[in-house]
DONUKE-388399 format. One record per residue (C-alpha): residue number from 1; x, y, z. Coordinates in steps of 0.05 Angstrom, whole numbers. Layout:
N
<site resi="NUM" east="X" north="Y" up="Z"/>
...
END
This chain:
157
<site resi="1" east="-1398" north="-3456" up="-2781"/>
<site resi="2" east="-1447" north="-3472" up="-2726"/>
<site resi="3" east="-1458" north="-3426" up="-2667"/>
<site resi="4" east="-1438" north="-3480" up="-2617"/>
<site resi="5" east="-1369" north="-3488" up="-2648"/>
<site resi="6" east="-1346" north="-3429" up="-2606"/>
<site resi="7" east="-1360" north="-3467" up="-2542"/>
<site resi="8" east="-1291" north="-3498" up="-2532"/>
<site resi="9" east="-1255" north="-3432" up="-2540"/>
<site resi="10" east="-1303" north="-3396" up="-2493"/>
<site resi="11" east="-1295" north="-3450" up="-2440"/>
<site resi="12" east="-1219" north="-3448" up="-2445"/>
<site resi="13" east="-1219" north="-3372" up="-2444"/>
<site resi="14" east="-1259" north="-3371" up="-2379"/>
<site resi="15" east="-1212" north="-3423" up="-2348"/>
<site resi="16" east="-1152" north="-3381" up="-2368"/>
<site resi="17" east="-1184" north="-3319" up="-2337"/>
<site resi="18" east="-1197" north="-3360" up="-2273"/>
<site resi="19" east="-1124" north="-3383" up="-2274"/>
<site resi="20" east="-1100" north="-3311" up="-2281"/>
<site resi="21" east="-1143" north="-3290" up="-2223"/>
<site resi="22" east="-1109" north="-3345" up="-2183"/>
<site resi="23" east="-1041" north="-3319" up="-2202"/>
<site resi="24" east="-1054" north="-3246" up="-2185"/>
<site resi="25" east="-1004" north="-3228" up="-2130"/>
<site resi="26" east="-1037" north="-3209" up="-2064"/>
<site resi="27" east="-1011" north="-3192" up="-1996"/>
<site resi="28" east="-1006" north="-3251" up="-1949"/>
<site resi="29" east="-1066" north="-3228" up="-1908"/>
<site resi="30" east="-1110" north="-3222" up="-1971"/>
<site resi="31" east="-1084" north="-3286" up="-2003"/>
<site resi="32" east="-1118" north="-3327" up="-1949"/>
<site resi="33" east="-1186" north="-3301" up="-1974"/>
<site resi="34" east="-1176" north="-3319" up="-2048"/>
<site resi="35" east="-1231" north="-3363" up="-2075"/>
<site resi="36" east="-1214" north="-3425" up="-2115"/>
<site resi="37" east="-1229" north="-3391" up="-2182"/>
<site resi="38" east="-1208" north="-3449" up="-2227"/>
<site resi="39" east="-1247" north="-3499" up="-2185"/>
<site resi="40" east="-1312" north="-3460" up="-2186"/>
<site resi="41" east="-1304" north="-3446" up="-2261"/>
<site resi="42" east="-1296" north="-3520" up="-2273"/>
<site resi="43" east="-1357" north="-3534" up="-2229"/>
<site resi="44" east="-1398" north="-3485" up="-2270"/>
<site resi="45" east="-1379" north="-3514" up="-2337"/>
<site resi="46" east="-1388" north="-3586" up="-2313"/>
<site resi="47" east="-1459" north="-3566" up="-2292"/>
<site resi="48" east="-1475" north="-3525" up="-2354"/>
<site resi="49" east="-1440" north="-3565" up="-2408"/>
<site resi="50" east="-1426" north="-3635" up="-2380"/>
<site resi="51" east="-1413" north="-3663" up="-2450"/>
<site resi="52" east="-1357" north="-3611" up="-2462"/>
<site resi="53" east="-1322" north="-3610" up="-2394"/>
<site resi="54" east="-1301" north="-3678" up="-2370"/>
<site resi="55" east="-1251" north="-3710" up="-2325"/>
<site resi="56" east="-1194" north="-3707" up="-2377"/>
<site resi="57" east="-1206" north="-3632" up="-2387"/>
<site resi="58" east="-1204" north="-3622" up="-2311"/>
<site resi="59" east="-1141" north="-3663" up="-2307"/>
<site resi="60" east="-1107" north="-3621" up="-2361"/>
<site resi="61" east="-1127" north="-3556" up="-2326"/>
<site resi="62" east="-1103" north="-3583" up="-2259"/>
<site resi="63" east="-1037" north="-3603" up="-2288"/>
<site resi="64" east="-1029" north="-3534" up="-2319"/>
<site resi="65" east="-1045" north="-3503" up="-2251"/>
<site resi="66" east="-995" north="-3549" up="-2216"/>
<site resi="67" east="-941" north="-3525" up="-2263"/>
<site resi="68" east="-962" north="-3452" up="-2258"/>
<site resi="69" east="-965" north="-3453" up="-2182"/>
<site resi="70" east="-904" north="-3496" up="-2172"/>
<site resi="71" east="-940" north="-3545" up="-2128"/>
<site resi="72" east="-938" north="-3621" up="-2123"/>
<site resi="73" east="-944" north="-3644" up="-2195"/>
<site resi="74" east="-1011" north="-3679" up="-2206"/>
<site resi="75" east="-1043" north="-3657" up="-2141"/>
<site resi="76" east="-1089" north="-3604" up="-2170"/>
<site resi="77" east="-1098" north="-3648" up="-2231"/>
<site resi="78" east="-1125" north="-3704" up="-2188"/>
<site resi="79" east="-1165" north="-3656" up="-2145"/>
<site resi="80" east="-1199" north="-3621" up="-2204"/>
<site resi="81" east="-1213" north="-3688" up="-2236"/>
<site resi="82" east="-1247" north="-3713" up="-2173"/>
<site resi="83" east="-1285" north="-3647" up="-2168"/>
<site resi="84" east="-1311" north="-3653" up="-2239"/>
<site resi="85" east="-1326" north="-3727" up="-2231"/>
<site resi="86" east="-1370" north="-3713" up="-2171"/>
<site resi="87" east="-1405" north="-3656" up="-2207"/>
<site resi="88" east="-1417" north="-3699" up="-2269"/>
<site resi="89" east="-1446" north="-3754" up="-2226"/>
<site resi="90" east="-1496" north="-3707" up="-2194"/>
<site resi="91" east="-1503" north="-3651" up="-2246"/>
<site resi="92" east="-1577" north="-3664" up="-2260"/>
<site resi="93" east="-1593" north="-3657" up="-2186"/>
<site resi="94" east="-1546" north="-3598" up="-2174"/>
<site resi="95" east="-1576" north="-3559" up="-2232"/>
<site resi="96" east="-1645" north="-3563" up="-2199"/>
<site resi="97" east="-1622" north="-3536" up="-2132"/>
<site resi="98" east="-1636" north="-3464" up="-2113"/>
<site resi="99" east="-1576" north="-3419" up="-2113"/>
<site resi="100" east="-1563" north="-3425" up="-2038"/>
<site resi="101" east="-1560" north="-3501" up="-2042"/>
<site resi="102" east="-1514" north="-3497" up="-2102"/>
<site resi="103" east="-1470" north="-3450" up="-2062"/>
<site resi="104" east="-1468" north="-3501" up="-2004"/>
<site resi="105" east="-1450" north="-3555" up="-2054"/>
<site resi="106" east="-1393" north="-3512" up="-2081"/>
<site resi="107" east="-1370" north="-3502" up="-2009"/>
<site resi="108" east="-1369" north="-3578" up="-1998"/>
<site resi="109" east="-1332" north="-3591" up="-2063"/>
<site resi="110" east="-1279" north="-3537" up="-2052"/>
<site resi="111" east="-1271" north="-3560" up="-1980"/>
<site resi="112" east="-1257" north="-3630" up="-2006"/>
<site resi="113" east="-1204" north="-3600" up="-2051"/>
<site resi="114" east="-1174" north="-3564" up="-1991"/>
<site resi="115" east="-1173" north="-3628" up="-1950"/>
<site resi="116" east="-1135" north="-3663" up="-2006"/>
<site resi="117" east="-1084" north="-3606" up="-2007"/>
<site resi="118" east="-1074" north="-3611" up="-1932"/>
<site resi="119" east="-1064" north="-3686" up="-1932"/>
<site resi="120" east="-1019" north="-3691" up="-1992"/>
<site resi="121" east="-981" north="-3626" up="-1995"/>
<site resi="122" east="-977" north="-3612" up="-1920"/>
<site resi="123" east="-1010" north="-3544" up="-1924"/>
<site resi="124" east="-1029" north="-3511" up="-1859"/>
<site resi="125" east="-1095" north="-3532" up="-1829"/>
<site resi="126" east="-1110" north="-3473" up="-1784"/>
<site resi="127" east="-1172" north="-3430" up="-1787"/>
<site resi="128" east="-1150" north="-3405" up="-1855"/>
<site resi="129" east="-1161" north="-3475" up="-1882"/>
<site resi="130" east="-1235" north="-3459" up="-1889"/>
<site resi="131" east="-1228" north="-3392" up="-1924"/>
<site resi="132" east="-1222" north="-3414" up="-1998"/>
<site resi="133" east="-1284" north="-3456" up="-1991"/>
<site resi="134" east="-1323" north="-3401" up="-1955"/>
<site resi="135" east="-1302" north="-3348" up="-2005"/>
<site resi="136" east="-1318" north="-3394" up="-2064"/>
<site resi="137" east="-1387" north="-3406" up="-2034"/>
<site resi="138" east="-1399" north="-3332" up="-2025"/>
<site resi="139" east="-1379" north="-3313" up="-2096"/>
<site resi="140" east="-1413" north="-3373" up="-2129"/>
<site resi="141" east="-1478" north="-3334" up="-2146"/>
<site resi="142" east="-1437" north="-3279" up="-2180"/>
<site resi="143" east="-1393" north="-3328" up="-2218"/>
<site resi="144" east="-1454" north="-3368" up="-2238"/>
<site resi="145" east="-1491" north="-3308" up="-2267"/>
<site resi="146" east="-1429" north="-3282" up="-2303"/>
<site resi="147" east="-1413" north="-3349" up="-2334"/>
<site resi="148" east="-1486" north="-3362" up="-2351"/>
<site resi="149" east="-1487" north="-3295" up="-2388"/>
<site resi="150" east="-1423" north="-3315" up="-2425"/>
<site resi="151" east="-1452" north="-3383" up="-2442"/>
<site resi="152" east="-1517" north="-3353" up="-2469"/>
<site resi="153" east="-1481" north="-3297" up="-2508"/>
<site resi="154" east="-1435" north="-3346" up="-2544"/>
<site resi="155" east="-1487" north="-3402" up="-2549"/>
<site resi="156" east="-1445" north="-3454" up="-2512"/>
<site resi="157" east="-1484" north="-3520" up="-2505"/>
END
């Protein structure tokens, strides 16, 4: 058995952990500041292992999140697919960026996801609209280093 055969299970495990972090109940005031854990995890894996995490994987994870969150069926599936598509198109450039530019790219991608949610699902578009993108940008360096450590430990390529 090759070392890289663990890759699929590791990726799915990290996505499940991200989904569970999304499902953790928080007070209304703290819920506004929750990062888009599944989105940034998908971004990381699309950057680090573009041959393993593709649009269909993102679609499946989005559909699962739509069911788990009880939202508009297919909305997160489409949003995550678009997110991964954009990352895959530019992954060679994004990988070369310094961490602060990657964080700004994550902000832009998660903001795009938020815009889709506002237009399709009629979510509120007040000042809190920006918070998931801002929080995702702020925790990107931490998530990046944790997932890079996981990827290196389990030899995911």
